[in-house]
C-alpha positions as CSV (number, residue, x, y, z in Angstrom):
1,M,-17.2,5.3,-21.1
2,S,-17.6,8.3,-18.9
3,S,-15.1,11.2,-18.7
4,T,-14.1,10.1,-15.2
5,S,-13.6,6.5,-16.4
6,H,-11.6,7.7,-19.3
7,I,-9.3,9.8,-17.1
8,S,-8.9,6.9,-14.7
9,G,-8.0,4.6,-17.6
10,R,-5.3,7.0,-18.9
11,Q,-4.1,7.5,-15.3
12,D,-3.6,3.7,-15.0
13,W,-1.5,3.6,-18.2
14,W,0.6,6.6,-17.1
15,A,1.1,4.9,-13.7
16,V,2.2,1.7,-15.5
17,S,4.5,3.6,-17.8
18,I,6.2,5.7,-15.2
19,G,6.4,2.9,-12.6
20,L,8.0,0.5,-15.1
21,L,10.2,3.3,-16.4
22,L,11.7,3.8,-13.0
23,V,12.1,0.1,-12.4
24,A,13.7,-0.4,-15.8
25,A,16.1,2.6,-15.3
26,A,17.1,1.1,-11.9
27,I,17.7,-2.3,-13.4
28,V,19.7,-1.0,-16.3
29,A,21.9,1.1,-14.0
30,F,22.4,-1.8,-11.7
31,A,23.3,-4.2,-14.6
32,L,25.8,-1.7,-16.0
33,A,27.6,-0.5,-12.8
34,R,25.9,-2.1,-9.8
35,A,25.6,1.0,-7.7
36,P,25.3,4.2,-9.8
37,L,21.9,5.2,-8.3
38,D,22.9,4.7,-4.6
39,F,23.1,8.5,-4.6
40,F,19.3,8.5,-4.1
41,K,19.4,6.2,-1.1
42,S,20.1,9.2,1.2
43,A,16.9,10.9,0.3
44,V,15.0,9.4,3.3
45,P,15.9,10.9,6.7
46,Q,17.9,8.5,8.9
47,T,16.8,7.7,12.5
48,W,17.6,10.6,14.8
49,P,19.0,11.5,17.4
50,Q,20.7,8.1,16.9
51,K,22.4,9.9,14.0
52,P,22.6,13.7,14.0
53,L,19.6,15.1,12.2
54,L,21.0,18.4,10.8
55,G,24.3,16.8,9.8
56,T,22.8,14.0,7.9
57,L,20.2,16.2,6.2
58,Q,22.9,18.7,5.2
59,S,25.1,16.0,3.6
60,A,22.1,14.4,1.9
61,W,20.4,17.5,0.4
62,P,21.6,16.8,-3.2
63,S,19.8,13.4,-2.9
64,F,16.6,15.1,-1.8
65,V,16.8,17.6,-4.7
66,G,17.4,14.7,-7.1
67,V,14.4,12.8,-5.9
68,Y,12.3,16.0,-6.1
69,A,13.5,16.6,-9.7
70,V,12.8,13.1,-10.8
71,L,9.3,12.9,-9.3
72,L,8.4,16.3,-10.5
73,V,9.2,15.4,-14.1
74,V,7.6,12.0,-14.2
75,T,4.5,12.7,-12.2
76,G,4.2,16.1,-14.0
77,L,4.0,14.3,-17.3
78,G,1.3,11.9,-16.0
79,A,-0.7,14.7,-14.4
80,A,-0.6,16.9,-17.5
81,A,-1.7,14.0,-19.6
82,T,-4.8,13.5,-17.4
83,G,-5.8,17.2,-17.3
84,A,-3.7,19.0,-14.8
85,R,-2.1,22.4,-15.7
86,L,1.7,22.3,-15.3
87,S,1.6,26.0,-14.3
88,R,-0.4,25.0,-11.3
89,Y,1.0,21.5,-10.8
90,V,4.6,22.5,-10.3
91,P,4.1,24.9,-7.3
92,A,1.4,22.7,-5.8
93,F,3.6,19.6,-6.1
94,T,6.5,21.5,-4.6
95,I,4.5,22.4,-1.5
96,L,3.3,18.7,-1.2
97,F,7.0,17.6,-1.4
98,V,8.1,20.0,1.3
99,V,5.4,18.9,3.6
100,S,6.2,15.2,2.9
101,F,9.8,16.0,3.8
102,V,8.6,17.3,7.2
103,V,6.5,14.1,7.6
104,L,9.5,11.9,6.9
105,V,11.7,13.8,9.3
106,I,9.1,13.5,12.1
107,S,8.5,9.8,11.5
108,S,12.3,9.1,11.6
109,Q,12.6,10.3,15.2
110,E,13.9,7.3,17.2
111,T,11.2,7.1,19.9
112,I,8.4,7.8,17.4
113,K,9.8,5.1,15.0
114,H,10.1,2.6,17.9
115,Y,6.4,2.8,18.6
116,G,5.5,2.3,14.9
117,L,4.1,5.8,14.2
118,E,5.4,5.6,10.6
119,Y,5.1,8.3,7.9
120,P,1.6,7.2,6.7
121,F,0.2,8.1,10.0
122,W,1.8,11.6,10.2
123,A,1.0,12.3,6.5
124,L,-2.6,11.4,7.1
125,V,-2.9,13.5,10.3
126,I,-1.2,16.6,8.8
127,G,-3.3,16.3,5.7
128,L,-6.5,16.0,7.7
129,I,-5.6,19.0,9.8
130,F,-4.9,21.3,6.9
131,G,-7.7,19.9,4.7
132,N,-10.3,20.5,7.4
133,L,-9.1,23.7,9.0
134,F,-8.2,25.6,5.9
135,R,-9.8,26.2,2.5
136,L,-7.2,25.3,0.0
137,P,-6.9,27.3,-3.2
138,S,-8.4,25.7,-6.3
139,W,-5.1,25.6,-8.2
140,F,-3.7,23.3,-5.4
141,A,-6.0,20.5,-6.5
142,D,-4.0,20.0,-9.7
143,A,-1.4,18.2,-7.4
144,S,-3.4,17.3,-4.3
145,G,-6.0,15.6,-6.6
146,Q,-3.5,13.1,-7.9
147,T,-3.9,10.7,-5.0
148,E,-4.7,7.6,-7.1
149,F,-1.9,8.5,-9.6
150,F,0.7,8.6,-6.8
151,I,-0.4,5.4,-5.2
152,K,-0.8,3.5,-8.4
153,T,2.8,4.4,-9.4
154,G,4.0,3.5,-6.0
155,I,2.3,0.1,-6.1
156,V,4.2,-0.7,-9.3
157,L,7.4,0.0,-7.5
158,L,6.1,-2.1,-4.6
159,G,6.0,-5.1,-6.9
160,A,9.8,-4.9,-7.4
161,S,10.3,-5.5,-3.7
162,L,8.1,-8.6,-3.7
163,P,10.1,-11.4,-5.4
164,F,8.1,-14.6,-5.8
165,T,11.0,-16.5,-4.2
166,I,9.5,-15.4,-0.8
167,I,6.7,-17.9,-1.3
168,V,9.0,-20.8,-2.2
169,Q,10.9,-20.2,1.1
170,G,8.0,-21.5,3.2
171,G,6.5,-23.9,0.7
172,V,2.7,-23.5,0.4
173,W,1.9,-22.7,4.0
174,G,2.4,-19.0,4.0
175,F,0.5,-18.6,0.8
176,L,-2.3,-21.0,2.0
177,E,-2.7,-18.9,5.2
178,A,-2.9,-15.8,3.1
179,V,-5.6,-17.3,0.9
180,I,-7.7,-18.5,3.8
181,I,-7.4,-15.1,5.6
182,V,-8.5,-13.3,2.4
183,A,-11.3,-15.7,1.7
184,V,-12.7,-15.5,5.2
185,G,-12.2,-11.7,5.4
186,F,-14.1,-11.0,2.1
187,T,-16.9,-13.4,3.1
188,V,-17.4,-11.7,6.5
189,A,-17.1,-8.2,4.9
190,F,-19.9,-8.9,2.5
191,V,-22.2,-10.5,5.1
192,V,-21.7,-7.7,7.6
193,A,-21.8,-4.9,5.1
194,R,-24.9,-6.2,3.4
195,A,-26.6,-6.7,6.8
196,L,-25.8,-3.1,7.7
197,G,-27.3,-1.8,4.4
198,F,-24.1,-1.0,2.4
199,D,-23.8,-1.7,-1.3
200,K,-21.6,-4.5,-2.7
201,R,-18.9,-2.1,-4.0
202,F,-18.3,-0.8,-0.5
203,A,-18.3,-4.3,0.8
204,A,-15.6,-5.2,-1.7
205,V,-13.4,-2.2,-0.7
206,L,-14.0,-3.1,3.0
207,G,-12.8,-6.6,2.4
208,A,-9.8,-5.6,0.4
209,G,-8.6,-3.0,3.0
210,S,-9.1,-5.3,6.0
211,S,-8.0,-8.6,4.5
212,V,-5.4,-8.1,1.7
213,C,-2.9,-5.2,1.6
214,G,-4.6,-2.3,3.2
215,V,-4.3,0.9,1.2
216,S,-3.0,-0.7,-2.0
217,A,-5.7,-3.4,-2.1
218,A,-8.5,-0.9,-1.3
219,I,-7.4,1.3,-4.2
220,A,-7.0,-1.6,-6.6
221,V,-10.3,-3.3,-5.8
222,G,-12.0,0.1,-5.6
223,S,-10.9,0.9,-9.1
224,S,-12.1,-2.6,-10.3
225,V,-15.6,-2.2,-9.0
226,K,-15.9,1.6,-9.5
227,A,-16.5,2.3,-5.8
228,E,-17.1,5.9,-4.6
229,E,-14.0,7.8,-3.9
230,K,-15.1,8.8,-0.4
231,Q,-15.8,5.1,0.4
232,V,-12.3,4.2,-0.6
233,G,-10.9,7.1,1.4
234,Y,-12.9,6.1,4.5
235,V,-11.6,2.5,4.4
236,I,-8.0,3.8,3.9
237,S,-8.3,6.0,7.0
238,L,-9.6,3.0,9.0
239,V,-6.7,0.9,7.8
240,V,-4.2,3.5,9.1
241,V,-5.9,3.7,12.5
242,Y,-6.4,0.0,13.1
243,G,-2.9,-0.8,11.7
244,L,-1.4,1.4,14.4
245,V,-3.5,-0.2,17.2
246,L,-2.5,-3.7,16.1
247,I,1.2,-2.8,16.3
248,F,0.9,-3.1,20.0
249,V,-2.1,-5.5,20.5
250,L,-0.8,-8.5,18.5
251,P,2.7,-8.7,20.0
252,L,1.3,-8.2,23.4
253,L,-1.3,-11.0,22.9
254,G,1.4,-13.2,21.4
255,R,3.6,-12.8,24.5
256,L,0.7,-13.3,26.9
257,L,-0.3,-16.5,25.2
258,R,3.4,-17.7,25.2
259,L,3.5,-18.3,21.5
260,A,6.7,-19.1,19.6
261,D,8.2,-16.1,17.7
262,V,7.5,-17.7,14.4
263,V,3.8,-18.3,15.2
264,I,3.5,-14.6,16.4
265,G,5.1,-13.4,13.1
266,A,2.7,-15.6,11.0
267,W,-0.2,-14.3,13.1
268,I,0.8,-10.7,12.5
269,G,1.3,-11.5,8.8
270,G,-2.2,-12.8,8.5
271,S,-3.9,-10.1,10.6
272,E,-2.1,-6.8,10.2
273,L,-3.5,-4.3,7.7
274,A,-0.4,-2.8,6.1
275,D,3.2,-3.8,5.4
276,A,4.8,-0.9,7.4
277,T,2.7,-1.4,10.6
278,G,3.0,-5.2,10.3
279,L,6.8,-5.0,10.1
280,A,6.9,-2.7,13.1
281,A,4.8,-5.2,15.1
282,A,6.9,-8.2,14.1
283,S,10.1,-6.3,14.8
284,L,9.0,-5.9,18.4
285,I,9.2,-9.8,18.7
286,G,12.4,-10.6,16.8
287,D,14.0,-11.8,13.6
288,K,12.1,-15.1,13.4
289,A,8.8,-13.2,13.7
290,V,9.9,-10.8,10.9
291,N,10.7,-13.8,8.6
292,A,7.3,-15.4,9.2
293,F,5.5,-12.1,8.9
294,T,7.2,-11.4,5.6
295,L,6.3,-14.8,4.2
296,V,2.6,-14.5,5.0
297,K,2.0,-10.8,4.4
298,L,3.8,-10.6,1.1
299,S,1.7,-13.7,0.0
300,R,-1.4,-11.6,0.8
301,D,0.1,-8.7,-1.2
302,I,0.6,-10.8,-4.3
303,L,-3.1,-11.7,-4.3
304,I,-3.9,-8.1,-5.3
305,G,-3.8,-8.9,-9.0
306,I,-6.0,-12.0,-8.7
307,L,-8.6,-10.2,-6.6
308,S,-8.7,-7.2,-8.9
309,F,-9.4,-9.4,-11.9
310,I,-12.1,-11.4,-10.0
311,F,-13.9,-8.3,-8.8
312,A,-13.7,-6.5,-12.1
313,T,-15.3,-9.5,-13.7
314,I,-18.0,-9.8,-11.0
315,A,-18.8,-6.1,-11.2
316,V,-19.1,-6.1,-15.0
317,T,-21.0,-9.3,-15.4
318,R,-23.3,-9.2,-12.4
319,W,-23.6,-5.9,-10.5
320,D,-23.5,-3.4,-13.5
321,A,-25.6,-5.7,-15.7
322,K,-28.3,-5.8,-13.1
323,K,-28.1,-2.1,-12.5
324,D,-28.3,-0.7,-16.0
325,G,-28.6,-3.7,-18.3
326,A,-25.1,-3.3,-19.6
327,R,-23.9,-6.2,-21.7
328,A,-20.8,-7.8,-20.2
329,S,-17.8,-8.4,-22.5
330,A,-14.1,-9.1,-22.2
331,G,-13.4,-5.6,-23.4
332,I,-15.4,-4.0,-20.6
333,I,-13.7,-6.2,-18.0
334,W,-10.3,-5.1,-19.5
335,Q,-11.4,-1.5,-19.3
336,R,-12.3,-2.0,-15.6
337,F,-9.3,-3.9,-14.6
338,P,-6.6,-1.7,-12.9
339,K,-3.6,-2.0,-15.3
340,F,-1.1,-0.9,-12.7
341,V,-1.7,-4.3,-11.0
342,L,-0.3,-6.0,-14.0
343,A,2.8,-3.8,-13.9
344,F,3.1,-4.6,-10.1
345,L,3.2,-8.3,-11.0
346,L,5.6,-7.8,-14.0
347,A,8.0,-5.8,-11.7
348,S,7.9,-8.7,-9.2
349,I,8.7,-11.3,-11.9
350,V,11.5,-9.3,-13.4
351,V,13.2,-8.7,-10.0
352,T,12.7,-12.4,-9.1
353,V,14.7,-13.3,-12.2
354,L,17.4,-10.7,-11.3
355,V,17.7,-12.0,-7.8
356,A,18.3,-15.5,-9.1
357,E,21.1,-14.2,-11.3
358,A,22.8,-11.5,-9.2
359,G,21.9,-12.6,-5.6
360,K,19.4,-11.2,-3.2
361,P,21.8,-9.2,-0.9
362,E,23.3,-7.2,-3.8
363,V,19.9,-6.6,-5.5
364,D,18.4,-5.5,-2.2
365,A,21.3,-3.1,-1.5
366,H,21.6,-1.4,-4.8
367,L,18.3,-1.8,-6.6
368,I,15.4,-2.4,-4.2
369,A,16.8,0.2,-1.8
370,V,16.8,2.9,-4.5
371,L,13.3,2.0,-5.7
372,N,12.0,1.9,-2.1
373,V,13.1,5.5,-1.7
374,F,10.9,6.6,-4.6
375,R,8.1,4.4,-3.3
376,T,8.4,5.9,0.1
377,W,8.1,9.4,-1.3
378,L,5.1,8.5,-3.5
379,F,3.3,6.8,-0.6
380,A,4.0,9.9,1.6
381,L,2.5,12.1,-1.0
382,T,-0.4,9.7,-1.3
383,F,-1.3,9.7,2.4
384,L,-0.9,13.5,2.6
385,C,-3.3,13.9,-0.3
386,I,-5.8,11.4,1.2
387,G,-5.8,13.6,4.4
388,L,-6.2,16.8,2.4
389,N,-9.2,15.4,0.5
390,T,-10.9,13.7,3.4
391,H,-13.4,16.0,5.1
392,F,-14.9,15.2,8.4
393,A,-18.4,16.2,7.1
394,D,-18.2,13.5,4.5
395,V,-17.0,10.9,7.1
396,R,-19.9,11.9,9.4
397,S,-22.3,11.4,6.6
398,L,-21.3,7.7,6.4
399,G,-22.1,7.3,10.1
400,S,-20.7,4.7,12.6
401,K,-21.8,1.6,10.7
402,P,-18.7,1.4,8.5
403,I,-16.5,1.5,11.6
404,A,-18.6,-1.4,13.1
405,A,-18.3,-3.4,9.9
406,F,-14.6,-2.8,9.6
407,T,-14.1,-3.7,13.2
408,V,-15.9,-7.0,12.8
409,V,-13.8,-8.0,9.8
410,V,-10.6,-7.1,11.6
411,V,-11.5,-9.1,14.7
412,V,-12.5,-12.1,12.6
413,N,-9.2,-11.9,10.7
414,I,-7.3,-11.8,14.1
415,V,-9.1,-14.9,15.3
416,V,-8.7,-16.9,12.1
417,G,-5.1,-15.7,11.8
418,F,-4.3,-17.0,15.2
419,V,-5.8,-20.4,14.5
420,I,-4.1,-20.7,11.1
421,A,-0.7,-19.5,12.3
422,N,-0.7,-22.2,15.0
423,L,-1.8,-24.9,12.6
424,F,0.6,-24.0,9.8
425,F,3.6,-22.5,11.6
426,G,3.3,-24.0,15.2
427,G,3.9,-27.6,14.3
428,V,0.3,-28.8,14.5
429,I,0.2,-29.4,10.7
430,A,3.5,-27.9,9.6
431,K,6.5,-25.9,10.8
432,P,8.1,-24.5,7.6
433,L,10.4,-22.0,9.2
434,G,11.5,-24.0,12.3
């Protein structure tokens, strides 16, 4: 195994360990006293000027310091274990945290929030500006180079907010729509990407980013097939841009076509590229749309683990074997498989059991809300680092063909999503949510 693969493997295990540690700590605290960690819930800026910005920040500053301290310790351990120097990591992480704070404040402004310009967009834009206009010192890379570590840990926490009971709510229809969308999206991605001359690894990342769960899926599948880092970064950037566009396009089309709110929500759930932008789009329609969106989109999210295993197996047994004659084995597939995806699924299962015992409202209020705070910060750090490490010169070297390929897959997903949403949620075949 190469040095890079070895570091990636250790990074996976550290993301698993830290992610599950945070989940376990939150569960134990919840079980013992229900709300002892609610202190951290204030560490995300509230919508302003609906609520006074300076007043809420001033009262919540201990919570921000608490989140900073926790993340500095746990991510510092993981970063040090994979080669970073703590003497460099601490100041670099502190700077990233402060900039992420600014990002979260900007994105919590009422008008900006209304139009769906969430923190991933601002983090990416600010990162791109600084990363391309200024030459960052070498020591800063000890923290800004931890992109995958941040997102992998965040994905583990994401699993805790995806209880499998969501699927049961709508029977098989939401899950079936998700499967069809993903299958069609990957098929189109491979056909178009290969026609334009791209390799299979890039096609896999393209399909994951446009058909499954945006950033999370692109990272997971990219790790499974060992895609180039700049290819994954390119797809992530397209996910953010197209996700923002679809916030306005899909609700507008739904209203113009006079679709029921539930159908629009299911359409958004099958076509949007990320949870945050999809939720923003569905919220423009109403609660019924949000419910349908949640059912379909979270079903797509849960497919991350299955797809990561499938593509790890394909890459090892077919692509790599043809390339260098490597002999496929279960051990190699296990090495290639992103371990953080298993932790994502484990967190989901554990929280599902907890919801059944304690009730969803209480779990959401005192457990999921706390974990979502840490996930929000990890994702903000992720997108900021993606921007800092994405250079326009590298993007130009890929040309316009990736944009064309991505656009084709997105358009096909929108069309297929429209048809399936009407069939499965519009009463043609079924109407699970009424």
